[in-house]
VEXTORFI-145739 format. One record per residue (C-alpha): residue in one letter; x, y, z. Coordinates in Angstrom, 2 decimals. Example, Ala and Ser with C-alpha at 12.3 -4.5 7.8 and 13.67 -1.06 7.14 Angstrom:
2
res=A&u=12.30&v=-4.50&w=7.80
res=S&u=13.67&v=-1.06&w=7.14
***
This chain:
98
res=M&u=-27.81&v=-24.44&w=23.33
res=P&u=-27.53&v=-20.67&w=23.58
res=T&u=-30.22&v=-18.70&w=21.36
res=A&u=-30.60&v=-15.13&w=20.01
res=P&u=-32.07&v=-12.75&w=22.17
res=S&u=-35.64&v=-12.10&w=21.25
res=E&u=-37.32&v=-8.68&w=21.53
res=E&u=-38.82&v=-9.55&w=24.96
res=Q&u=-35.18&v=-10.48&w=26.22
res=S&u=-33.88&v=-7.30&w=24.71
res=S&u=-30.25&v=-6.79&w=24.88
res=D&u=-28.35&v=-3.73&w=24.83
res=H&u=-28.41&v=-3.46&w=20.82
res=T&u=-31.01&v=-3.93&w=18.39
res=F&u=-29.61&v=-4.21&w=14.99
res=T&u=-31.56&v=-2.89&w=12.07
res=K&u=-30.67&v=-2.33&w=8.35
res=D&u=-29.23&v=1.18&w=8.98
res=S&u=-27.23&v=-0.10&w=12.10
res=F&u=-23.74&v=-0.08&w=10.32
res=D&u=-24.43&v=3.19&w=8.36
res=V&u=-20.92&v=4.85&w=7.54
res=G&u=-21.86&v=7.98&w=5.70
res=D&u=-22.69&v=8.86&w=2.31
res=E&u=-19.06&v=9.48&w=1.02
res=Y&u=-18.32&v=5.70&w=1.79
res=K&u=-21.44&v=4.21&w=0.13
res=M&u=-20.86&v=2.06&w=-2.93
res=D&u=-22.44&v=3.63&w=-5.90
res=D&u=-24.92&v=1.42&w=-7.69
res=R&u=-24.22&v=2.94&w=-11.10
res=R&u=-21.57&v=1.02&w=-13.18
res=N&u=-18.43&v=2.94&w=-13.64
res=W&u=-17.61&v=2.75&w=-17.19
res=D&u=-14.24&v=4.31&w=-16.88
res=R&u=-13.09&v=1.46&w=-14.51
res=D&u=-14.81&v=-1.21&w=-16.55
res=I&u=-13.27&v=-0.28&w=-19.86
res=G&u=-9.87&v=0.88&w=-18.46
res=A&u=-9.06&v=-1.76&w=-16.18
res=K&u=-11.06&v=-4.77&w=-17.58
res=W&u=-11.68&v=-4.56&w=-21.02
res=L&u=-8.48&v=-3.04&w=-22.25
res=G&u=-6.57&v=-5.68&w=-20.24
res=R&u=-8.52&v=-8.35&w=-22.12
res=V&u=-7.92&v=-6.83&w=-25.46
res=G&u=-4.32&v=-6.42&w=-25.12
res=S&u=-4.05&v=-10.28&w=-23.89
res=V&u=-6.27&v=-11.35&w=-27.03
res=A&u=-3.88&v=-9.28&w=-29.38
res=F&u=-0.48&v=-10.60&w=-27.58
res=V&u=-1.74&v=-14.17&w=-28.21
res=L&u=-2.86&v=-13.47&w=-31.51
res=G&u=0.39&v=-11.97&w=-32.41
res=I&u=2.46&v=-14.96&w=-31.19
res=V&u=0.34&v=-17.20&w=-33.14
res=F&u=0.70&v=-15.11&w=-36.07
res=F&u=4.49&v=-14.99&w=-35.88
res=S&u=4.80&v=-18.82&w=-35.14
res=V&u=2.60&v=-19.68&w=-38.12
res=A&u=4.37&v=-17.24&w=-40.43
res=T&u=7.49&v=-18.66&w=-39.45
res=E&u=7.04&v=-22.05&w=-39.97
res=A&u=5.07&v=-21.35&w=-43.18
res=G&u=8.26&v=-19.80&w=-44.60
res=I&u=6.31&v=-16.49&w=-45.09
res=L&u=8.40&v=-14.51&w=-42.36
res=D&u=12.17&v=-15.32&w=-43.08
res=P&u=15.24&v=-14.49&w=-40.89
res=P&u=15.28&v=-10.89&w=-42.22
res=G&u=11.82&v=-10.13&w=-41.98
res=R&u=11.53&v=-11.36&w=-38.28
res=I&u=14.45&v=-8.83&w=-37.54
res=A&u=12.60&v=-6.17&w=-39.21
res=A&u=9.27&v=-6.99&w=-37.46
res=G&u=10.86&v=-6.93&w=-34.35
res=T&u=12.81&v=-3.85&w=-34.80
res=T&u=9.70&v=-1.99&w=-35.90
res=G&u=7.58&v=-3.53&w=-32.99
res=R&u=10.31&v=-2.71&w=-30.39
res=T&u=10.86&v=0.97&w=-31.74
res=T&u=7.14&v=1.50&w=-31.94
res=L&u=6.75&v=0.28&w=-28.15
res=L&u=9.90&v=2.10&w=-26.98
res=A&u=8.79&v=5.66&w=-28.56
res=G&u=5.12&v=4.85&w=-27.37
res=G&u=6.23&v=4.49&w=-23.85
res=Q&u=8.39&v=7.48&w=-23.79
res=R&u=5.75&v=9.66&w=-25.04
res=I&u=3.25&v=8.58&w=-22.47
res=A&u=5.74&v=9.12&w=-19.66
res=R&u=6.65&v=12.60&w=-21.06
res=R&u=2.80&v=13.60&w=-21.39
res=Q&u=2.39&v=12.27&w=-17.52
res=G&u=5.41&v=14.27&w=-16.31
res=H&u=7.87&v=11.61&w=-15.78
res=K&u=11.61&v=12.98&w=-16.19
res=R&u=14.44&v=10.67&w=-16.74
***
């Protein structure tokens, strides 16, 4: 059974902790990246929870008779218009042109 070379049987390479040093610009930063954590993780989670709560609200309101058909149409139109206007505003702010 082959064994790892010892110090006495020295091979061409001895590996130390710094053997695979790639330079400072490629090292991972140990500090937390709050921008990434909030933007990528937490906003996605909050959006998912809000989406599920919205579905539950509209399901319960429809079944309970609180939201009749004209109310559903009004809520849908308001939501659609708000999302469309917000998306266009963000796209214009980032320089996207149609």
